[in-house]
N, CA, C and O atoms as CSV, one atom per row, in Angstrom:
chain,resi,resn,atom,element,x,y,z
A,1,MET,N,N,-8.914,-22.912,-22.650
A,1,MET,CA,C,-9.890,-21.934,-22.240
A,1,MET,C,C,-10.446,-21.155,-23.432
A,1,MET,O,O,-10.786,-19.980,-23.292
A,2,PRO,N,N,-10.544,-21.782,-24.590
A,2,PRO,CA,C,-11.027,-21.026,-25.751
A,2,PRO,C,C,-12.476,-20.573,-25.605
A,2,PRO,O,O,-12.881,-19.625,-26.276
A,3,ASN,N,N,-13.263,-21.212,-24.758
A,3,ASN,CA,C,-14.667,-20.836,-24.608
A,3,ASN,C,C,-14.907,-19.912,-23.420
A,3,ASN,O,O,-16.054,-19.581,-23.119
A,4,ALA,N,N,-13.856,-19.498,-22.752
A,4,ALA,CA,C,-13.999,-18.636,-21.571
A,4,ALA,C,C,-14.405,-17.224,-21.996
A,4,ALA,O,O,-14.001,-16.721,-23.044
A,5,SER,N,N,-15.208,-16.617,-21.153
A,5,SER,CA,C,-15.622,-15.233,-21.425
A,5,SER,C,C,-14.495,-14.279,-21.030
A,5,SER,O,O,-13.546,-14.673,-20.352
A,6,SER,N,N,-14.604,-13.056,-21.450
A,6,SER,CA,C,-13.606,-12.047,-21.093
A,6,SER,C,C,-13.529,-11.874,-19.588
A,6,SER,O,O,-12.448,-11.723,-19.019
A,7,ARG,N,N,-14.691,-11.898,-18.955
A,7,ARG,CA,C,-14.724,-11.748,-17.490
A,7,ARG,C,C,-13.979,-12.894,-16.804
A,7,ARG,O,O,-13.210,-12.666,-15.871
A,8,GLU,N,N,-14.207,-14.115,-17.265
A,8,GLU,CA,C,-13.517,-15.272,-16.676
A,8,GLU,C,C,-12.011,-15.187,-16.894
A,8,GLU,O,O,-11.230,-15.512,-16.000
A,9,LEU,N,N,-11.605,-14.750,-18.083
A,9,LEU,CA,C,-10.180,-14.600,-18.361
A,9,LEU,C,C,-9.559,-13.511,-17.476
A,9,LEU,O,O,-8.445,-13.670,-16.978
A,10,ALA,N,N,-10.282,-12.418,-17.289
A,10,ALA,CA,C,-9.783,-11.343,-16.433
A,10,ALA,C,C,-9.644,-11.821,-14.991
A,10,ALA,O,O,-8.675,-11.480,-14.313
A,11,GLN,N,N,-10.612,-12.613,-14.520
A,11,GLN,CA,C,-10.525,-13.156,-13.158
A,11,GLN,C,C,-9.351,-14.113,-13.022
A,11,GLN,O,O,-8.648,-14.099,-12.011
A,12,LEU,N,N,-9.138,-14.940,-14.031
A,12,LEU,CA,C,-8.010,-15.866,-14.023
A,12,LEU,C,C,-6.695,-15.096,-13.983
A,12,LEU,O,O,-5.793,-15.439,-13.219
A,13,LEU,N,N,-6.589,-14.060,-14.802
A,13,LEU,CA,C,-5.380,-13.252,-14.822
A,13,LEU,C,C,-5.163,-12.567,-13.471
A,13,LEU,O,O,-4.037,-12.502,-12.978
A,14,ALA,N,N,-6.229,-12.062,-12.884
A,14,ALA,CA,C,-6.113,-11.418,-11.571
A,14,ALA,C,C,-5.603,-12.406,-10.531
A,14,ALA,O,O,-4.772,-12.048,-9.697
A,15,ARG,N,N,-6.086,-13.640,-10.566
A,15,ARG,CA,C,-5.626,-14.655,-9.616
A,15,ARG,C,C,-4.155,-14.990,-9.825
A,15,ARG,O,O,-3.458,-15.361,-8.881
A,16,GLN,N,N,-3.688,-14.858,-11.051
A,16,GLN,CA,C,-2.286,-15.144,-11.332
A,16,GLN,C,C,-1.357,-14.139,-10.656
A,16,GLN,O,O,-0.189,-14.440,-10.406
A,17,TYR,N,N,-1.872,-12.951,-10.362
A,17,TYR,CA,C,-1.067,-11.941,-9.682
A,17,TYR,C,C,-0.928,-12.230,-8.191
A,17,TYR,O,O,-0.091,-11.623,-7.522
A,18,GLU,N,N,-1.726,-13.135,-7.667
A,18,GLU,CA,C,-1.718,-13.441,-6.242
A,18,GLU,C,C,-0.866,-14.687,-6.011
A,18,GLU,O,O,-1.359,-15.809,-6.128
A,19,PRO,N,N,0.406,-14.490,-5.685
A,19,PRO,CA,C,1.276,-15.645,-5.523
A,19,PRO,C,C,0.954,-16.427,-4.258
A,19,PRO,O,O,0.507,-15.871,-3.255
A,20,SER,N,N,1.187,-17.700,-4.333
A,20,SER,CA,C,1.000,-18.565,-3.181
A,20,SER,C,C,2.125,-18.323,-2.186
A,20,SER,O,O,3.284,-18.212,-2.586
A,21,PRO,N,N,1.808,-18.239,-0.901
A,21,PRO,CA,C,2.872,-18.044,0.084
A,21,PRO,C,C,3.840,-19.232,0.144
A,21,PRO,O,O,4.921,-19.119,0.722
A,22,THR,N,N,3.460,-20.357,-0.443
A,22,THR,CA,C,4.341,-21.517,-0.432
A,22,THR,C,C,5.312,-21.511,-1.605
A,22,THR,O,O,6.218,-22.342,-1.662
A,23,ARG,N,N,5.135,-20.595,-2.528
A,23,ARG,CA,C,6.032,-20.502,-3.684
A,23,ARG,C,C,7.368,-19.892,-3.260
A,23,ARG,O,O,7.463,-19.197,-2.249
A,24,ALA,N,N,8.367,-20.165,-4.040
A,24,ALA,CA,C,9.697,-19.605,-3.784
A,24,ALA,C,C,9.657,-18.088,-3.957
A,24,ALA,O,O,8.862,-17.575,-4.744
A,25,PRO,N,N,10.508,-17.374,-3.229
A,25,PRO,CA,C,10.526,-15.905,-3.368
A,25,PRO,C,C,10.768,-15.446,-4.801
A,25,PRO,O,O,10.231,-14.420,-5.219
A,26,GLU,N,N,11.559,-16.183,-5.546
A,26,GLU,CA,C,11.837,-15.804,-6.934
A,26,GLU,C,C,10.564,-15.821,-7.770
A,26,GLU,O,O,10.344,-14.949,-8.609
A,27,THR,N,N,9.723,-16.841,-7.522
A,27,THR,CA,C,8.457,-16.959,-8.254
A,27,THR,C,C,7.542,-15.791,-7.908
A,27,THR,O,O,6.888,-15.226,-8.785
A,28,ARG,N,N,7.497,-15.429,-6.624
A,28,ARG,CA,C,6.659,-14.290,-6.214
A,28,ARG,C,C,7.150,-13.011,-6.876
A,28,ARG,O,O,6.344,-12.198,-7.328
A,29,VAL,N,N,8.474,-12.825,-6.936
A,29,VAL,CA,C,9.033,-11.630,-7.571
A,29,VAL,C,C,8.631,-11.579,-9.034
A,29,VAL,O,O,8.255,-10.517,-9.530
A,30,LEU,N,N,8.700,-12.699,-9.732
A,30,LEU,CA,C,8.284,-12.730,-11.131
A,30,LEU,C,C,6.818,-12.359,-11.291
A,30,LEU,O,O,6.458,-11.647,-12.229
A,31,ARG,N,N,5.970,-12.834,-10.387
A,31,ARG,CA,C,4.542,-12.496,-10.465
A,31,ARG,C,C,4.319,-11.003,-10.239
A,31,ARG,O,O,3.516,-10.382,-10.934
A,32,TYR,N,N,5.027,-10.427,-9.271
A,32,TYR,CA,C,4.899,-8.984,-9.035
A,32,TYR,C,C,5.371,-8.198,-10.251
A,32,TYR,O,O,4.764,-7.192,-10.618
A,33,GLN,N,N,6.451,-8.656,-10.875
A,33,GLN,CA,C,6.949,-7.977,-12.066
A,33,GLN,C,C,5.958,-8.079,-13.216
A,33,GLN,O,O,5.754,-7.107,-13.944
A,34,LEU,N,N,5.346,-9.237,-13.386
A,34,LEU,CA,C,4.331,-9.399,-14.422
A,34,LEU,C,C,3.160,-8.454,-14.178
A,34,LEU,O,O,2.666,-7.816,-15.108
A,35,ALA,N,N,2.724,-8.368,-12.947
A,35,ALA,CA,C,1.621,-7.463,-12.620
A,35,ALA,C,C,2.005,-6.014,-12.919
A,35,ALA,O,O,1.198,-5.257,-13.458
A,36,ALA,N,N,3.236,-5.626,-12.571
A,36,ALA,CA,C,3.687,-4.251,-12.805
A,36,ALA,C,C,3.762,-3.948,-14.301
A,36,ALA,O,O,3.376,-2.862,-14.733
A,37,ILE,N,N,4.253,-4.893,-15.086
A,37,ILE,CA,C,4.335,-4.697,-16.541
A,37,ILE,C,C,2.940,-4.534,-17.133
A,37,ILE,O,O,2.710,-3.655,-17.964
A,38,THR,N,N,2.018,-5.378,-16.704
A,38,THR,CA,C,0.646,-5.301,-17.212
A,38,THR,C,C,0.008,-3.961,-16.854
A,38,THR,O,O,-0.649,-3.341,-17.690
A,39,ARG,N,N,0.203,-3.512,-15.608
A,39,ARG,CA,C,-0.366,-2.220,-15.195
A,39,ARG,C,C,0.254,-1.078,-15.991
A,39,ARG,O,O,-0.443,-0.139,-16.376
A,40,ALA,N,N,1.551,-1.152,-16.238
A,40,ALA,CA,C,2.232,-0.085,-16.965
A,40,ALA,C,C,1.699,0.046,-18.387
A,40,ALA,O,O,1.675,1.144,-18.943
A,41,ARG,N,N,1.275,-1.061,-18.972
A,41,ARG,CA,C,0.754,-1.015,-20.347
A,41,ARG,C,C,-0.656,-0.467,-20.401
A,41,ARG,O,O,-1.085,0.022,-21.446
A,42,ASN,N,N,-1.386,-0.537,-19.298
A,42,ASN,CA,C,-2.752,-0.035,-19.276
A,42,ASN,C,C,-2.788,1.200,-18.383
A,42,ASN,O,O,-3.036,1.110,-17.180
A,43,GLY,N,N,-2.537,2.350,-18.993
A,43,GLY,CA,C,-2.504,3.594,-18.235
A,43,GLY,C,C,-3.798,4.377,-18.308
A,43,GLY,O,O,-3.802,5.585,-18.070
A,44,SER,N,N,-4.897,3.712,-18.632
A,44,SER,CA,C,-6.173,4.425,-18.734
A,44,SER,C,C,-6.584,4.965,-17.366
A,44,SER,O,O,-6.204,4.413,-16.334
A,45,PRO,N,N,-7.357,6.038,-17.364
A,45,PRO,CA,C,-7.826,6.585,-16.091
A,45,PRO,C,C,-8.595,5.544,-15.259
A,45,PRO,O,O,-8.489,5.520,-14.033
A,46,GLU,N,N,-9.359,4.695,-15.934
A,46,GLU,CA,C,-10.123,3.669,-15.220
A,46,GLU,C,C,-9.196,2.668,-14.548
A,46,GLU,O,O,-9.422,2.275,-13.403
A,47,ALA,N,N,-8.147,2.254,-15.266
A,47,ALA,CA,C,-7.185,1.298,-14.708
A,47,ALA,C,C,-6.427,1.916,-13.542
A,47,ALA,O,O,-6.196,1.254,-12.530
A,48,ARG,N,N,-6.037,3.184,-13.678
A,48,ARG,CA,C,-5.327,3.859,-12.588
A,48,ARG,C,C,-6.230,4.000,-11.365
A,48,ARG,O,O,-5.777,3.796,-10.239
A,49,ALA,N,N,-7.487,4.342,-11.571
A,49,ALA,CA,C,-8.426,4.474,-10.458
A,49,ALA,C,C,-8.656,3.133,-9.771
A,49,ALA,O,O,-8.705,3.061,-8.543
A,50,ALA,N,N,-8.795,2.075,-10.558
A,50,ALA,CA,C,-8.985,0.742,-9.982
A,50,ALA,C,C,-7.758,0.333,-9.178
A,50,ALA,O,O,-7.890,-0.242,-8.098
A,51,ARG,N,N,-6.576,0.621,-9.688
A,51,ARG,CA,C,-5.337,0.284,-8.975
A,51,ARG,C,C,-5.226,1.096,-7.689
A,51,ARG,O,O,-4.814,0.568,-6.656
A,52,SER,N,N,-5.585,2.359,-7.744
A,52,SER,CA,C,-5.543,3.200,-6.549
A,52,SER,C,C,-6.486,2.669,-5.476
A,52,SER,O,O,-6.139,2.639,-4.296
A,53,LYS,N,N,-7.666,2.255,-5.885
A,53,LYS,CA,C,-8.621,1.696,-4.925
A,53,LYS,C,C,-8.076,0.396,-4.339
A,53,LYS,O,O,-8.184,0.162,-3.135
A,54,GLU,N,N,-7.499,-0.437,-5.177
A,54,GLU,CA,C,-6.922,-1.703,-4.704
A,54,GLU,C,C,-5.832,-1.447,-3.661
A,54,GLU,O,O,-5.796,-2.109,-2.624
A,55,LEU,N,N,-4.946,-0.489,-3.935
A,55,LEU,CA,C,-3.879,-0.170,-2.998
A,55,LEU,C,C,-4.429,0.447,-1.708
A,55,LEU,O,O,-3.957,0.132,-0.616
A,56,ALA,N,N,-5.418,1.318,-1.836
A,56,ALA,CA,C,-6.017,1.933,-0.650
A,56,ALA,C,C,-6.696,0.873,0.219
A,56,ALA,O,O,-6.609,0.926,1.446
A,57,ASP,N,N,-7.369,-0.085,-0.411
A,57,ASP,CA,C,-8.006,-1.167,0.351
A,57,ASP,C,C,-6.963,-2.003,1.092
A,57,ASP,O,O,-7.177,-2.397,2.238
A,58,LEU,N,N,-5.842,-2.270,0.437
A,58,LEU,CA,C,-4.747,-2.999,1.097
A,58,LEU,C,C,-4.236,-2.223,2.302
A,58,LEU,O,O,-4.013,-2.791,3.372
A,59,TRP,N,N,-4.055,-0.921,2.116
A,59,TRP,CA,C,-3.568,-0.068,3.201
A,59,TRP,C,C,-4.554,-0.070,4.372
A,59,TRP,O,O,-4.161,-0.211,5.530
A,60,ARG,N,N,-5.826,0.088,4.055
A,60,ARG,CA,C,-6.844,0.122,5.114
A,60,ARG,C,C,-6.925,-1.199,5.887
A,60,ARG,O,O,-7.209,-1.203,7.085
A,61,ALA,N,N,-6.676,-2.317,5.197
A,61,ALA,CA,C,-6.765,-3.634,5.832
A,61,ALA,C,C,-5.646,-3.849,6.850
A,61,ALA,O,O,-5.774,-4.696,7.734
A,62,GLY,N,N,-4.572,-3.110,6.739
A,62,GLY,CA,C,-3.492,-3.225,7.709
A,62,GLY,C,C,-2.414,-4.198,7.279
A,62,GLY,O,O,-2.377,-4.657,6.137
A,63,ALA,N,N,-1.547,-4.495,8.214
A,63,ALA,CA,C,-0.366,-5.318,7.936
A,63,ALA,C,C,-0.751,-6.676,7.359
A,63,ALA,O,O,-1.598,-7.389,7.896
A,64,SER,N,N,-0.099,-7.007,6.244
A,64,SER,CA,C,-0.309,-8.302,5.604
A,64,SER,C,C,0.829,-8.531,4.626
A,64,SER,O,O,1.554,-7.602,4.271
A,65,LEU,N,N,0.978,-9.772,4.196
A,65,LEU,CA,C,1.993,-10.065,3.181
A,65,LEU,C,C,1.707,-9.287,1.902
A,65,LEU,O,O,2.627,-8.787,1.254
A,66,ALA,N,N,0.433,-9.187,1.544
A,66,ALA,CA,C,0.074,-8.468,0.320
A,66,ALA,C,C,0.471,-6.992,0.421
A,66,ALA,O,O,0.981,-6.418,-0.541
A,67,LEU,N,N,0.239,-6.384,1.579
A,67,LEU,CA,C,0.595,-4.975,1.766
A,67,LEU,C,C,2.104,-4.789,1.647
A,67,LEU,O,O,2.574,-3.923,0.909
A,68,TYR,N,N,2.849,-5.596,2.368
A,68,TYR,CA,C,4.302,-5.455,2.356
A,68,TYR,C,C,4.920,-5.908,1.036
A,68,TYR,O,O,6.079,-5.600,0.758
A,69,GLY,N,N,4.169,-6.626,0.232
A,69,GLY,CA,C,4.651,-7.055,-1.076
A,69,GLY,C,C,4.413,-6.054,-2.177
A,69,GLY,O,O,4.817,-6.290,-3.315
A,70,GLU,N,N,3.769,-4.942,-1.875
A,70,GLU,CA,C,3.468,-3.922,-2.885
A,70,GLU,C,C,4.572,-2.878,-2.956
A,70,GLU,O,O,4.677,-2.031,-2.070
A,71,PRO,N,N,5.391,-2.925,-3.988
A,71,PRO,CA,C,6.472,-1.939,-4.079
A,71,PRO,C,C,5.971,-0.500,-4.191
A,71,PRO,O,O,6.680,0.433,-3.813
A,72,GLU,N,N,4.757,-0.314,-4.706
A,72,GLU,CA,C,4.214,1.046,-4.829
A,72,GLU,C,C,3.922,1.663,-3.463
A,72,GLU,O,O,3.809,2.883,-3.347
A,73,LEU,N,N,3.799,0.838,-2.441
A,73,LEU,CA,C,3.482,1.349,-1.109
A,73,LEU,C,C,4.681,1.333,-0.168
A,73,LEU,O,O,4.543,1.662,1.010
A,74,ALA,N,N,5.836,0.960,-0.662
A,74,ALA,CA,C,7.009,0.833,0.203
A,74,ALA,C,C,7.328,2.140,0.933
A,74,ALA,O,O,7.595,2.127,2.134
A,75,ALA,N,N,7.301,3.251,0.225
A,75,ALA,CA,C,7.643,4.535,0.848
A,75,ALA,C,C,6.649,4.919,1.926
A,75,ALA,O,O,7.045,5.396,2.989
A,76,VAL,N,N,5.372,4.720,1.670
A,76,VAL,CA,C,4.368,5.099,2.665
A,76,VAL,C,C,4.428,4.162,3.874
A,76,VAL,O,O,4.208,4.600,5.004
A,77,ILE,N,N,4.719,2.896,3.650
A,77,ILE,CA,C,4.864,1.960,4.767
A,77,ILE,C,C,6.023,2.396,5.648
A,77,ILE,O,O,5.903,2.417,6.873
A,78,ASP,N,N,7.147,2.745,5.028
A,78,ASP,CA,C,8.311,3.201,5.787
A,78,ASP,C,C,8.007,4.489,6.546
A,78,ASP,O,O,8.352,4.624,7.720
A,79,GLY,N,N,7.364,5.425,5.873
A,79,GLY,CA,C,7.028,6.694,6.526
A,79,GLY,C,C,6.079,6.522,7.691
A,79,GLY,O,O,6.238,7.156,8.735
A,80,PHE,N,N,5.090,5.663,7.509
A,80,PHE,CA,C,4.142,5.439,8.600
A,80,PHE,C,C,4.822,4.720,9.765
A,80,PHE,O,O,4.492,4.967,10.925
A,81,ALA,N,N,5.759,3.842,9.460
A,81,ALA,CA,C,6.495,3.146,10.527
A,81,ALA,C,C,7.244,4.149,11.401
A,81,ALA,O,O,7.323,3.978,12.618
A,82,VAL,N,N,7.791,5.192,10.784
A,82,VAL,CA,C,8.468,6.248,11.546
A,82,VAL,C,C,7.471,6.927,12.484
A,82,VAL,O,O,7.756,7.131,13.664
A,83,ALA,N,N,6.303,7.274,11.950
A,83,ALA,CA,C,5.276,7.924,12.776
A,83,ALA,C,C,4.806,6.997,13.893
A,83,ALA,O,O,4.571,7.442,15.016
A,84,ASP,N,N,4.670,5.714,13.585
A,84,ASP,CA,C,4.230,4.735,14.576
A,84,ASP,C,C,5.255,4.602,15.702
A,84,ASP,O,O,4.895,4.563,16.878
A,85,ARG,N,N,6.539,4.534,15.329
A,85,ARG,CA,C,7.588,4.451,16.362
A,85,ARG,C,C,7.604,5.709,17.214
A,85,ARG,O,O,7.778,5.640,18.431
A,86,GLN,N,N,7.424,6.850,16.580
A,86,GLN,CA,C,7.399,8.116,17.311
A,86,GLN,C,C,6.232,8.133,18.290
A,86,GLN,O,O,6.386,8.543,19.441
A,87,ALA,N,N,5.087,7.695,17.840
A,87,ALA,CA,C,3.910,7.651,18.718
A,87,ALA,C,C,4.139,6.699,19.883
A,87,ALA,O,O,3.719,6.979,21.005
A,88,ALA,N,N,4.800,5.578,19.623
A,88,ALA,CA,C,5.080,4.619,20.695
A,88,ALA,C,C,6.002,5.225,21.742
A,88,ALA,O,O,5.827,4.986,22.937
A,89,ILE,N,N,6.988,6.011,21.302
A,89,ILE,CA,C,7.899,6.671,22.240
A,89,ILE,C,C,7.131,7.666,23.104
A,89,ILE,O,O,7.339,7.748,24.314
A,90,LEU,N,N,6.248,8.414,22.465
A,90,LEU,CA,C,5.535,9.474,23.181
A,90,LEU,C,C,4.321,8.998,23.959
A,90,LEU,O,O,3.972,9.584,24.983
A,91,HIS,N,N,3.668,7.931,23.478
A,91,HIS,CA,C,2.393,7.531,24.063
A,91,HIS,C,C,2.362,6.105,24.585
A,91,HIS,O,O,1.336,5.667,25.106
A,92,GLY,N,N,3.445,5.381,24.459
A,92,GLY,CA,C,3.470,3.994,24.933
A,92,GLY,C,C,2.571,3.112,24.091
A,92,GLY,O,O,2.547,3.222,22.865
A,93,ASP,N,N,1.833,2.236,24.756
A,93,ASP,CA,C,0.973,1.284,24.052
A,93,ASP,C,C,-0.310,1.901,23.516
A,93,ASP,O,O,-0.986,1.298,22.683
A,94,GLN,N,N,-0.648,3.087,23.982
A,94,GLN,CA,C,-1.883,3.745,23.538
A,94,GLN,C,C,-1.677,4.338,22.149
A,94,GLN,O,O,-0.711,5.063,21.916
A,95,ILE,N,N,-2.576,4.033,21.237
A,95,ILE,CA,C,-2.495,4.576,19.877
A,95,ILE,C,C,-3.211,5.917,19.860
A,95,ILE,O,O,-4.419,5.974,20.091
A,96,PRO,N,N,-2.484,6.998,19.591
A,96,PRO,CA,C,-3.139,8.310,19.588
A,96,PRO,C,C,-4.106,8.445,18.417
A,96,PRO,O,O,-3.913,7.845,17.359
A,97,THR,N,N,-5.131,9.228,18.622
A,97,THR,CA,C,-6.116,9.433,17.558
A,97,THR,C,C,-5.476,10.102,16.346
A,97,THR,O,O,-5.932,9.917,15.218
A,98,GLU,N,N,-4.414,10.881,16.581
A,98,GLU,CA,C,-3.728,11.526,15.461
A,98,GLU,C,C,-3.108,10.488,14.524
A,98,GLU,O,O,-3.099,10.674,13.307
A,99,LEU,N,N,-2.592,9.397,15.090
A,99,LEU,CA,C,-1.987,8.358,14.266
A,99,LEU,C,C,-3.062,7.644,13.453
A,99,LEU,O,O,-2.846,7.315,12.287
A,100,MET,N,N,-4.213,7.405,14.065
A,100,MET,CA,C,-5.323,6.790,13.323
A,100,MET,C,C,-5.793,7.722,12.212
A,100,MET,O,O,-6.120,7.275,11.112
A,101,GLY,N,N,-5.826,9.021,12.506
A,101,GLY,CA,C,-6.196,10.002,11.486
A,101,GLY,C,C,-5.193,10.040,10.349
A,101,GLY,O,O,-5.566,10.178,9.184
A,102,LEU,N,N,-3.912,9.917,10.696
A,102,LEU,CA,C,-2.869,9.883,9.669
A,102,LEU,C,C,-3.062,8.661,8.777
A,102,LEU,O,O,-2.915,8.754,7.559
A,103,HIS,N,N,-3.386,7.526,9.371
A,103,HIS,CA,C,-3.602,6.297,8.600
A,103,HIS,C,C,-4.766,6.492,7.619
A,103,HIS,O,O,-4.670,6.105,6.454
A,104,ARG,N,N,-5.861,7.092,8.094
A,104,ARG,CA,C,-7.019,7.348,7.214
A,104,ARG,C,C,-6.665,8.360,6.120
A,104,ARG,O,O,-7.083,8.218,4.971
A,105,SER,N,N,-5.900,9.369,6.489
A,105,SER,CA,C,-5.488,10.389,5.515
A,105,SER,C,C,-4.628,9.774,4.408
A,105,SER,O,O,-4.789,10.098,3.232
A,106,ILE,N,N,-3.731,8.898,4.794
A,106,ILE,CA,C,-2.879,8.229,3.808
A,106,ILE,C,C,-3.739,7.381,2.877
A,106,ILE,O,O,-3.518,7.380,1.666
A,107,ALA,N,N,-4.710,6.665,3.422
A,107,ALA,CA,C,-5.600,5.845,2.588
A,107,ALA,C,C,-6.310,6.711,1.556
A,107,ALA,O,O,-6.428,6.329,0.392
A,108,ALA,N,N,-6.779,7.872,1.982
A,108,ALA,CA,C,-7.472,8.775,1.057
A,108,ALA,C,C,-6.517,9.272,-0.030
A,108,ALA,O,O,-6.900,9.385,-1.194
A,109,ARG,N,N,-5.269,9.567,0.355
A,109,ARG,CA,C,-4.284,10.037,-0.622
A,109,ARG,C,C,-3.944,8.940,-1.631
A,109,ARG,O,O,-3.796,9.207,-2.823
A,110,ILE,N,N,-3.822,7.714,-1.144
A,110,ILE,CA,C,-3.537,6.589,-2.045
A,110,ILE,C,C,-4.694,6.400,-3.007
A,110,ILE,O,O,-4.489,6.224,-4.208
A,111,GLU,N,N,-5.923,6.438,-2.475
A,111,GLU,CA,C,-7.099,6.239,-3.323
A,111,GLU,C,C,-7.239,7.356,-4.347
A,111,GLU,O,O,-7.799,7.147,-5.424
A,112,ALA,N,N,-6.737,8.531,-4.018
A,112,ALA,CA,C,-6.779,9.659,-4.952
A,112,ALA,C,C,-5.689,9.557,-6.019
A,112,ALA,O,O,-5.630,10.376,-6.936
A,113,GLY,N,N,-4.828,8.546,-5.893
A,113,GLY,CA,C,-3.816,8.325,-6.913
A,113,GLY,C,C,-2.409,8.702,-6.524
A,113,GLY,O,O,-1.484,8.544,-7.322
A,114,GLU,N,N,-2.224,9.195,-5.321
A,114,GLU,CA,C,-0.891,9.578,-4.878
A,114,GLU,C,C,-0.075,8.334,-4.541
A,114,GLU,O,O,-0.569,7.423,-3.876
A,115,ARG,N,N,1.163,8.297,-4.997
A,115,ARG,CA,C,2.032,7.156,-4.715
A,115,ARG,C,C,3.340,7.580,-4.074
A,115,ARG,O,O,4.002,6.777,-3.416
A,116,SER,N,N,3.712,8.823,-4.259
A,116,SER,CA,C,4.997,9.288,-3.769
A,116,SER,C,C,4.816,9.925,-2.396
A,116,SER,O,O,4.261,11.017,-2.270
A,117,PHE,N,N,5.287,9.234,-1.387
A,117,PHE,CA,C,5.178,9.739,-0.027
A,117,PHE,C,C,6.563,9.869,0.565
A,117,PHE,O,O,7.386,8.960,0.458
A,118,GLU,N,N,6.808,10.977,1.176
A,118,GLU,CA,C,8.035,11.162,1.932
A,118,GLU,C,C,7.619,11.488,3.352
A,118,GLU,O,O,6.572,12.093,3.583
A,119,VAL,N,N,8.440,11.086,4.289
A,119,VAL,CA,C,8.123,11.347,5.687
A,119,VAL,C,C,7.873,12.825,5.901
A,119,VAL,O,O,6.980,13.200,6.661
A,120,SER,N,N,8.642,13.662,5.248
A,120,SER,CA,C,8.501,15.102,5.443
A,120,SER,C,C,7.176,15.642,4.923
A,120,SER,O,O,6.769,16.731,5.326
A,121,THR,N,N,6.480,14.909,4.033
A,121,THR,CA,C,5.212,15.399,3.503
A,121,THR,C,C,4.021,14.915,4.318
A,121,THR,O,O,2.897,15.370,4.109
A,122,MET,N,N,4.261,14.005,5.237
A,122,MET,CA,C,3.156,13.499,6.052
A,122,MET,C,C,2.918,14.433,7.228
A,122,MET,O,O,3.865,15.014,7.760
A,123,PRO,N,N,1.680,14.583,7.634
A,123,PRO,CA,C,1.373,15.488,8.751
A,123,PRO,C,C,1.766,14.861,10.093
A,123,PRO,O,O,0.908,14.568,10.926
A,124,LEU,N,N,3.084,14.658,10.289
A,124,LEU,CA,C,3.545,14.004,11.508
A,124,LEU,C,C,3.521,14.933,12.715
A,124,LEU,O,O,3.565,14.467,13.854
A,125,ALA,N,N,3.453,16.209,12.485
A,125,ALA,CA,C,3.474,17.131,13.612
A,125,ALA,C,C,2.328,16.861,14.579
A,125,ALA,O,O,2.449,17.111,15.779
A,126,ALA,N,N,1.221,16.352,14.056
A,126,ALA,CA,C,0.084,16.046,14.929
A,126,ALA,C,C,0.417,14.901,15.880
A,126,ALA,O,O,-0.070,14.860,17.010
A,127,VAL,N,N,1.242,13.981,15.416
A,127,VAL,CA,C,1.630,12.850,16.248
A,127,VAL,C,C,2.807,13.230,17.134
A,127,VAL,O,O,2.902,12.800,18.284
A,128,HIS,N,N,3.681,14.026,16.592
A,128,HIS,CA,C,4.927,14.385,17.256
A,128,HIS,C,C,4.697,15.639,18.102
A,128,HIS,O,O,4.558,16.741,17.570
A,129,ARG,N,N,4.658,15.462,19.401
A,129,ARG,CA,C,4.360,16.577,20.297
A,129,ARG,C,C,5.581,17.105,21.010
A,129,ARG,O,O,5.486,18.068,21.770
A,130,SER,N,N,6.725,16.492,20.780
A,130,SER,CA,C,7.929,16.907,21.468
A,130,SER,C,C,8.941,17.386,20.439
A,130,SER,O,O,9.275,16.658,19.504
A,131,SER,N,N,9.428,18.611,20.609
A,131,SER,CA,C,10.364,19.163,19.632
A,131,SER,C,C,11.780,18.640,19.824
A,131,SER,O,O,12.649,18.918,18.997
A,132,ASP,N,N,12.036,17.896,20.885
A,132,ASP,CA,C,13.398,17.412,21.111
A,132,ASP,C,C,13.653,16.059,20.459
A,132,ASP,O,O,14.767,15.545,20.556
A,133,ILE,N,N,12.672,15.469,19.805
A,133,ILE,CA,C,12.845,14.205,19.104
A,133,ILE,C,C,12.628,14.453,17.638
A,133,ILE,O,O,11.576,14.946,17.230
A,134,GLU,N,N,13.635,14.110,16.832
A,134,GLU,CA,C,13.528,14.346,15.403
A,134,GLU,C,C,13.108,13.074,14.691
A,134,GLU,O,O,13.422,11.967,15.128
A,135,LEU,N,N,12.385,13.249,13.572
A,135,LEU,CA,C,11.981,12.117,12.750
A,135,LEU,C,C,12.921,11.956,11.609
A,135,LEU,O,O,12.752,11.050,10.793
């Protein structure tokens, strides 16, 4: 690829971060680690903003292998699962608008660069209407 442009090389590198679902789990782990090392070396504001947008887009798209494969989103996925289970207990199959609002709020926080989410920091009170059930 000596004649490839920078853009083509960047696209090739980006594709390398997307492991094939048919690959062994060990290979996927190595690819995720390579991506994390590369991101850690490029801490520019532009790179951080691009990564935040990428993660927010994954979050907005909903459940997928790519979403669950992102270690940076593990805490928020777990926290939202708690809110989702709570909503299911209180509302059954109907998804409350508060839960949809929480999902949008989380996307905005991720896009703004926030990565550290704890269940206690999420606005679960809007979803949780019963004081006798603890999260």
